[in-house]
Structures are given as C-alpha cells and as structure tokens.
Residue frames relative to the residue before (quaternion, step in Angstrom):
aa qw qx qy qz dx dy dz
M 1.0000 0.0000 0.0000 0.0000 0.00 0.00 0.00
D 0.0203 -0.8206 0.5651 -0.0827 3.51 -0.05 1.46
K 0.5402 0.6472 -0.4216 0.3339 3.64 1.04 -0.43
Q 0.4462 -0.6776 0.5015 0.3005 3.51 -0.88 0.90
I 0.1946 -0.7625 0.6111 0.0855 3.67 -1.10 0.84
L 0.1285 -0.7702 0.6212 0.0663 3.51 -0.89 1.04
I 0.0765 -0.7532 0.6516 0.0469 3.50 -0.89 1.08
E 0.1100 -0.7720 0.6254 0.0282 3.48 -0.85 1.07
L 0.1124 -0.8159 0.5671 0.0091 3.60 -0.48 1.24
F 0.1382 -0.8073 0.5693 0.0707 3.57 -0.43 1.21
T 0.0013 -0.8197 0.5651 -0.0935 3.56 -0.71 1.22
S 0.1706 -0.7071 0.6611 0.1842 3.54 -1.36 -0.19
P 0.5946 -0.5974 0.4232 0.3323 3.60 -1.26 0.54
T 0.6776 0.4764 -0.2872 0.4810 3.60 1.15 -0.46
C 0.5726 0.6260 -0.4030 0.3433 3.62 1.13 -0.36
P 0.3477 -0.7687 0.4969 0.2032 3.48 -0.74 1.15
Y 0.6745 0.4974 -0.3012 0.4548 3.71 1.10 -0.30
C 0.5359 0.6804 -0.3718 0.3340 3.61 1.29 -0.47
P 0.6183 0.5007 -0.4044 0.4511 3.70 0.81 -0.63
K 0.6595 0.4893 -0.3461 0.4537 3.74 0.82 -0.79
A 0.6304 0.5316 -0.3314 0.4585 3.58 0.95 -0.83
K 0.6591 0.5018 -0.3016 0.4720 3.57 1.00 -0.88
K 0.6418 0.5168 -0.3508 0.4449 3.61 0.85 -0.71
I 0.6626 0.4974 -0.3054 0.4694 3.54 1.01 -0.77
A 0.6431 0.4949 -0.3286 0.4833 3.55 1.00 -0.81
E 0.6395 0.5013 -0.3454 0.4695 3.64 0.98 -0.71
R 0.6431 0.5157 -0.3420 0.4511 3.70 0.93 -0.59
I 0.6040 0.5708 -0.3154 0.4582 3.46 1.18 -0.84
V 0.6807 0.5027 -0.2598 0.4653 3.52 0.91 -1.06
K 0.6426 0.5323 -0.3041 0.4596 3.54 1.06 -0.78
E 0.7074 0.4530 -0.2645 0.4737 3.54 1.02 -0.72
L 0.7499 0.2993 -0.1610 0.5675 3.61 1.16 -0.60
P 0.3046 -0.8088 0.4778 0.1574 3.57 -0.13 1.28
N 0.6665 0.4748 -0.3080 0.4852 3.62 1.11 -0.45
A 0.5925 0.5498 -0.3902 0.4409 3.69 1.18 0.13
L 0.1672 -0.7615 0.6248 0.0422 3.49 -1.24 0.90
L 0.1504 -0.7889 0.5882 0.0952 3.63 -0.86 0.95
I 0.0601 -0.7374 0.6727 0.0110 3.42 -1.13 1.00
E 0.2000 -0.7579 0.6108 0.1121 3.58 -0.75 1.05
R 0.0283 -0.7988 0.6009 0.0069 3.53 -0.85 0.93
D 0.3149 -0.7554 0.5593 0.1318 3.48 -0.67 1.37
V 0.3950 -0.7557 0.4775 0.2119 3.57 -0.49 1.23
T 0.6247 0.5522 -0.3520 0.4253 3.68 1.17 -0.44
I 0.6392 0.5192 -0.3524 0.4446 3.64 1.18 -0.17
N 0.5930 -0.6191 0.3878 0.3386 3.58 -0.88 1.07
E 0.6963 0.5084 -0.3123 0.3989 3.61 0.79 -1.03
N 0.6712 0.4529 -0.3173 0.4936 3.63 1.18 -0.17
A 0.4324 0.7263 -0.4652 0.2628 3.65 1.17 -0.15
E 0.6846 0.5264 -0.3065 0.4003 3.57 0.80 -0.93
I 0.6710 0.5044 -0.2628 0.4757 3.47 0.99 -0.96
S 0.6323 0.5262 -0.3357 0.4589 3.50 1.09 -0.77
R 0.6656 0.4882 -0.3157 0.4679 3.52 1.02 -0.74
K 0.5557 0.6125 -0.3594 0.4322 3.58 1.12 -0.76
Y 0.7683 0.3477 -0.1561 0.5142 3.56 0.86 -1.10
G 0.4057 -0.7434 0.4437 0.2930 3.62 1.21 -0.06
I 0.1522 0.8097 -0.5435 0.1608 3.53 1.07 0.92
Q 0.0430 -0.7983 0.6002 -0.0258 3.65 -0.73 1.13
G 0.8056 0.0622 -0.0751 0.5844 3.60 1.18 -0.24
V 0.2298 -0.7588 0.5886 0.1582 3.48 -1.28 0.35
P 0.5391 -0.1496 -0.8251 -0.0788 1.51 -2.22 1.09
T 0.0878 -0.7584 0.6439 0.0494 3.55 -1.20 0.65
M 0.1290 -0.7974 0.5859 0.0645 3.49 -0.86 0.99
I 0.1022 -0.7769 0.6201 0.0373 3.59 -0.79 1.01
I 0.1768 -0.7902 0.5862 0.0246 3.56 -0.83 1.20
N 0.8585 -0.0904 0.0000 0.5048 3.46 -0.68 1.17
G 0.6804 -0.5443 0.2646 0.4132 3.52 1.16 0.69
T 0.7502 0.4113 -0.1898 0.4817 3.48 1.31 -0.09
Y 0.7199 0.4051 -0.2150 0.5209 3.54 0.75 -1.09
R 0.0792 -0.8272 0.5563 -0.0017 3.55 -0.76 1.11
I 0.0529 -0.7653 0.6407 0.0330 3.51 -1.07 0.89
V 0.1262 -0.7975 0.5863 0.0656 3.61 -0.58 1.10
G 0.7619 0.2777 -0.2540 0.5272 3.51 -0.76 1.03
V 0.6389 -0.4814 0.3731 0.4699 3.56 -1.18 -0.33
P 0.5227 -0.6619 0.4395 0.3091 3.55 -0.84 0.99
N 0.5442 -0.6380 0.4412 0.3195 3.64 -0.91 0.86
S 0.8001 -0.0241 0.0772 0.5944 3.54 1.03 -0.92
E 0.4137 -0.6975 0.5185 0.2713 3.54 -0.79 0.95
R 0.5822 0.5834 -0.3543 0.4419 3.60 1.22 -0.71
E 0.6365 0.5361 -0.3173 0.4547 3.55 0.94 -0.81
V 0.6690 0.4667 -0.3042 0.4919 3.65 0.94 -0.82
I 0.6386 0.5191 -0.3321 0.4608 3.61 0.95 -0.85
N 0.6605 0.5112 -0.3232 0.4449 3.58 0.87 -0.80
Y 0.6275 0.5372 -0.3053 0.4737 3.50 1.16 -0.78
L 0.6803 0.5107 -0.2735 0.4490 3.49 0.93 -1.03
K 0.6332 0.5592 -0.3018 0.4419 3.56 1.09 -0.66
Q 0.6486 0.5148 -0.2662 0.4934 3.54 1.35 -0.52
I 0.6953 0.4629 -0.3329 0.4377 3.66 1.02 -0.46
C-alpha cells in the first residue's frame, strides 16, 4: 500500500465526541505511514469553503481521500484501517 492517504477530520472546540475521533484518527495515521491527518475546525472561517465542498453538517466527520465519509466517531479503528489497506 504505497498510495498516499489523506484523512481530513472536521471538528469543533465544543464537540464532546471530537477528542475521541481525533485519538482514533491519530492511531490510524501512526499505524499507516502513508497516511496524513489534517484536522479542520469548522468554526474557523478558512475552513468554511472546504466544509461546504464536502457538505459537512455535523462533527466529527472524517473524509478520506476526498470521497469516503465517516460521520461521528468510528465504531472501530481496525475497521477503518482494514478499509484503507484495500484502497
């Protein structure tokens, strides 16, 4: 699996579930050396356009390579890692 994987995690400072989603995303990136995590705070103006592009309506939301979407905290990081190893 050599293909670069971009994980964009959309969060907000007041979201009670976002820290858990961030920890899961960080563990995924740690296990997959070709993965890059970018956290995007939806309350910051500079992230408004990309939030609209992806149709972000709630946080946490994880967008992987611009297409695969996980809304909420992933049920299992292993499930996400297994999916990423297939792409």
